[in-house]
C-alpha positions in Angstrom: 31.4 26.9 -34.1 30.8 27.4 -30.4 27.1 26.9 -30.8 27.7 23.7 -32.8 30.0 22.3 -30.1 27.5 23.1 -27.4 24.8 21.4 -29.5 26.9 18.3 -30.0 28.2 18.0 -26.5 25.5 15.5 -25.3 26.4 13.3 -28.3 30.1 13.4 -27.5 29.4 12.6 -23.8 27.1 9.6 -24.7 29.7 8.3 -27.2 32.5 8.4 -24.6 30.3 6.7 -22.0 29.2 3.9 -24.4 32.9 3.4 -25.4 33.9 3.0 -21.7 31.0 0.6 -21.1 31.8 -1.6 -24.1 35.5 -1.7 -23.2 34.6 -2.6 -19.6 32.3 -5.4 -20.7 35.0 -6.9 -22.9 37.5 -6.8 -20.0 35.0 -8.6 -17.8 34.7 -11.3 -20.5 38.5 -11.8 -20.3 39.7 -9.7 -23.2 42.9 -8.1 -21.9 44.6 -6.8 -25.1 44.9 -3.1 -24.4 46.5 -2.2 -27.7 43.5 -3.7 -29.7 41.1 -1.8 -27.4 42.9 1.5 -28.0 43.0 0.8 -31.7 39.3 0.2 -31.8 38.6 3.3 -29.8 40.8 5.3 -32.2 38.9 4.1 -35.2 35.6 4.7 -33.5 36.8 8.2 -32.6 37.8 8.9 -36.2 34.3 8.0 -37.3 32.8 10.3 -34.7 35.1 13.2 -35.8 34.2 12.6 -39.4 30.5 12.6 -38.6 30.8 15.9 -36.6 32.9 17.5 -39.4 30.2 16.5 -41.9 27.4 17.9 -39.7 29.3 21.1 -39.2 30.1 21.7 -42.9 26.5 20.9 -44.0 25.0 23.1 -41.3 27.6 25.8 -41.0 25.4 28.6 -42.5 22.6 27.4 -40.2 24.6 27.7 -37.0 26.1 31.0 -38.2 22.6 32.5 -38.7 21.6 31.3 -35.2 24.7 33.0 -33.7 24.5 36.3 -35.6 21.7 38.8 -34.7 19.3 39.8 -37.5 19.7 43.2 -39.0 16.1 43.3 -40.1 13.0 41.1 -39.9 13.1 40.6 -43.6 16.2 38.3 -43.2 13.7 35.6 -42.2 13.0 35.2 -45.8 16.6 34.5 -46.8 17.5 31.2 -48.6 18.4 28.5 -46.0 21.1 25.9 -46.5 19.5 22.8 -47.9 19.5 20.5 -44.9 16.3 19.1 -43.3 16.8 20.9 -40.0 17.6 24.3 -41.6 14.8 24.0 -44.1 12.3 23.1 -41.4 13.4 25.9 -39.1 13.3 28.4 -42.0 9.7 27.3 -42.8 8.7 27.7 -39.2 10.3 31.2 -39.1 8.5 32.2 -42.3 5.2 31.1 -40.9 5.7 33.0 -37.6 6.9 36.0 -39.5 3.8 35.9 -41.7 1.5 35.7 -38.7 3.5 38.5 -37.0 3.2 40.8 -40.0 -0.5 40.1 -40.3 -1.2 41.0 -36.7 1.2 44.0 -36.9 -0.7 45.4 -39.9 -4.0 44.9 -38.1 -2.8 46.8 -35.0 -1.3 49.5 -37.3 -4.6 49.9 -39.1 -6.4 50.2 -35.7 -4.0 52.9 -34.5 -4.2 54.8 -37.8 -8.0 54.7 -37.5 -7.9 56.0 -33.9 -5.5 58.8 -34.8 -7.8 59.8 -37.7 -10.8 59.8 -35.3 -8.9 61.9 -32.8 -8.0 64.4 -35.5 -11.5 64.7 -36.7 -12.9 65.0 -33.1 -10.4 67.7 -32.2 -11.3 69.7 -35.3 -15.0 69.3 -34.6 -14.5 70.5 -31.0 -12.7 73.6 -32.2 -15.8 74.9 -33.9 -18.0 75.3 -30.8 -15.0 76.7 -28.9 -14.5 79.3 -31.5 -18.2 80.2 -31.4 -18.1 80.5 -27.6 -14.9 82.7 -27.9 -16.7 85.0 -30.3 -19.7 85.3 -28.0 -17.7 86.4 -25.0 -14.7 88.3 -26.4 -16.5 91.7 -26.4 -18.0 91.2 -22.9 -16.3 92.8 -19.9 -18.1 91.1 -17.1 -16.0 88.9 -14.8 -18.0 85.8 -15.6 -17.4 86.2 -19.4 -13.7 86.7 -18.7 -13.7 83.4 -16.8 -15.5 81.7 -19.6 -12.9 83.0 -22.1 -10.1 81.8 -19.8 -11.6 78.3 -19.7 -12.1 78.3 -23.5 -8.4 79.1 -23.9 -7.5 76.2 -21.6 -9.8 73.8 -23.7 -8.1 75.0 -26.9 -4.7 74.3 -25.5 -5.8 70.9 -24.3 -7.2 70.0 -27.8 -4.0 71.2 -29.4 -1.9 69.0 -27.1 -4.1 66.0 -28.0 -3.8 66.8 -31.7 0.0 67.3 -31.7 0.5 64.2 -29.6 -1.5 62.1 -32.0 0.5 63.5 -35.0 3.9 62.9 -33.4 4.3 59.4 -34.8 3.5 60.7 -38.3 5.7 63.8 -37.9 7.5 63.3 -41.3 4.2 63.7 -43.1 3.2 67.0 -41.5 6.1 69.5 -41.3 7.6 72.1 -43.6 11.0 73.6 -42.9 11.6 77.2 -43.8 13.8 80.2 -42.8 12.1 81.9 -39.9 12.7 85.2 -38.1 12.9 84.1 -34.5 11.8 87.4 -33.1 8.7 87.4 -35.2 7.8 83.9 -34.2 8.3 84.7 -30.5 6.2 87.9 -30.6 3.4 86.1 -32.5 3.2 83.3 -30.0 3.3 85.6 -27.0 0.6 87.7 -28.5 -1.6 84.7 -28.9 -1.0 84.0 -25.2 -1.9 87.5 -23.9 -5.0 86.3 -22.1 -2.9 83.8 -20.1 -0.3 86.5 -19.3 -3.0 89.0 -18.2 -4.8 86.4 -16.0 -1.7 85.4 -14.2 -0.3 89.0 -14.1 3.0 87.8 -15.7 4.6 89.8 -18.4 6.9 88.8 -21.3 10.1 90.6 -21.9 11.6 90.0 -25.4 15.2 90.8 -26.2 16.7 89.6 -29.4 20.2 90.1 -30.7 20.9 90.6 -34.4 20.2 87.0 -35.5 20.3 85.2 -38.7 17.1 83.3 -39.7 16.7 79.9 -38.2 15.4 76.9 -40.1 12.4 75.2 -38.6 8.7 74.4 -38.9 6.8 77.5 -37.8 3.7 75.5 -36.7 5.6 72.9 -34.6 7.9 75.5 -33.2 5.0 77.7 -32.2 3.5 74.7 -30.4 6.8 74.1 -28.5 7.0 77.8 -27.4 3.3 77.6 -26.3 4.1 74.6 -24.1 7.1 76.4 -22.6 5.1 79.6 -22.0 2.3 77.6 -20.4 4.7 75.9 -18.0 6.5 79.1 -17.2 3.3 80.9 -16.4 1.8 78.0 -14.5 4.7 77.7 -12.1 5.1 81.5 -11.5 2.9 81.8 -8.4 3.8 85.4 -7.6 2.2 88.3 -9.5 4.0 91.0 -11.4 6.8 88.6 -12.5 8.4 88.4 -15.9 9.2 85.7 -18.4 12.3 86.6 -20.4 12.8 85.6 -24.0 16.4 86.1 -25.1 17.8 85.2 -28.5 21.5 85.2 -29.1 24.3 83.4 -30.8 26.5 80.8 -29.0 29.3 79.4 -31.2 27.7 77.9 -34.3 24.2 77.8 -32.7 21.4 80.3 -32.5 19.9 80.0 -29.0 16.4 81.0 -27.8 16.4 81.2 -24.0 13.1 81.3 -22.0 13.6 82.1 -18.4 10.9 82.4 -15.8 10.8 83.6 -12.2 8.8 80.8 -10.9 9.1 78.1 -8.2 11.9 76.2 -10.0 12.4 72.4 -10.2 14.0 70.3 -7.5 17.4 68.9 -8.4 16.2 65.4 -7.9 13.6 65.8 -10.6 15.8 67.4 -13.3 17.0 64.1 -14.9 13.4 63.1 -15.5 11.6 66.3 -16.5 11.5 65.2 -20.2 10.0 61.8 -19.4 6.4 61.3 -20.5 3.8 61.8 -17.7 6.5 62.7 -15.1 5.2 65.5 -12.9 7.6 65.3 -10.0 7.3 67.2 -6.7 5.7 70.3 -8.4 3.0 68.1 -9.8 1.7 67.4 -6.3 1.3 71.1 -5.7 0.0 72.2 -9.1 -2.9 69.9 -10.0 -2.9 71.0 -13.6 0.4 69.3 -14.3 0.2 66.4 -16.7 3.8 65.6 -17.4 3.2 65.9 -21.2 4.4 69.4 -22.0 8.2 69.0 -21.7 8.0 65.5 -23.1 6.4 66.9 -26.3 8.9 69.7 -26.4 11.8 67.3 -26.3 10.4 65.0 -28.9 9.4 67.7 -31.3 12.8 69.5 -31.0 14.6 66.2 -31.7 12.5 65.6 -34.8 13.2 69.2 -36.0 16.9 68.8 -35.4 17.0 71.2 -32.5 18.5 70.6 -29.0 17.0 71.4 -25.7 18.7 72.4 -22.5 17.1 73.0 -19.1 18.4 74.5 -15.9 16.5 75.2 -12.7 16.9 76.0 -9.1 14.2 75.9 -6.4 12.9 79.4 -5.7 14.9 81.0 -8.5 13.1 79.8 -11.6 13.8 77.7 -14.7 15.7 78.4 -17.9 15.0 76.4 -21.1 17.2 76.9 -24.1 16.4 75.8 -27.7 19.5 75.5 -29.8 19.1 75.9 -33.6 
């Protein structure tokens, strides 16, 4: 109703102005009968009110649709009220919606093709990296150890690309099962032993008597790898520890990862889970990309887990995953 009145306001104003002009012209011509003028104005006003009522009743659904937000794009295809204006607007919306869906499908196809290409490329790159790893794993010379370290970094980079590309199609690539949290943690830390040795940082695992947690082992392992990589990266002093503690807190099973690194400034804490945000530490550590914690947050949300983070400069960082 409000939209209808706003739409008809110019007509009402023009009608009142023309009524005043005609009445004034008649008075200039000598017509002084006020009662007749008022009667004529009343009849004219009734005709205007009748016209407005007719317009409102015939276009009520049309104005209602304009005032109410759409619940979905498919509502464009609903049946309009059979008035020329409503039908014309409905046809315009259908045409625009058709063009919109066509372009959207084209972009969707391009994105899917790019993701497929990225997946294929990552898998192709894994083969030469595996060959290089086999070539240097039994060598003890420092240069071969350096090559092995760089191969590990390349593998992690490829895994990050692969999991980022798969994030939008997460529902097609996960399998929830009951997992023993300690087994998962020990498996992931074992795979990262080269990183721990290179940085001279050591994992300490302490698990209470926990019930199995329900998650996807592959995605959860990737999350733990990201957290371990961050914890080791920002632990600048040697002979430090990264603590893994599993315990129960109320209805939740909690996995706590605590490092003894540089910590995160308080001003950066609200944004640490934003994509590509590196903060003050990113200016000191050139390897920072701002992607790791973002992926951790997104994956945990999709798995139904919660993430908590606490940190203090010079004291380290604590990340908790709540199952």
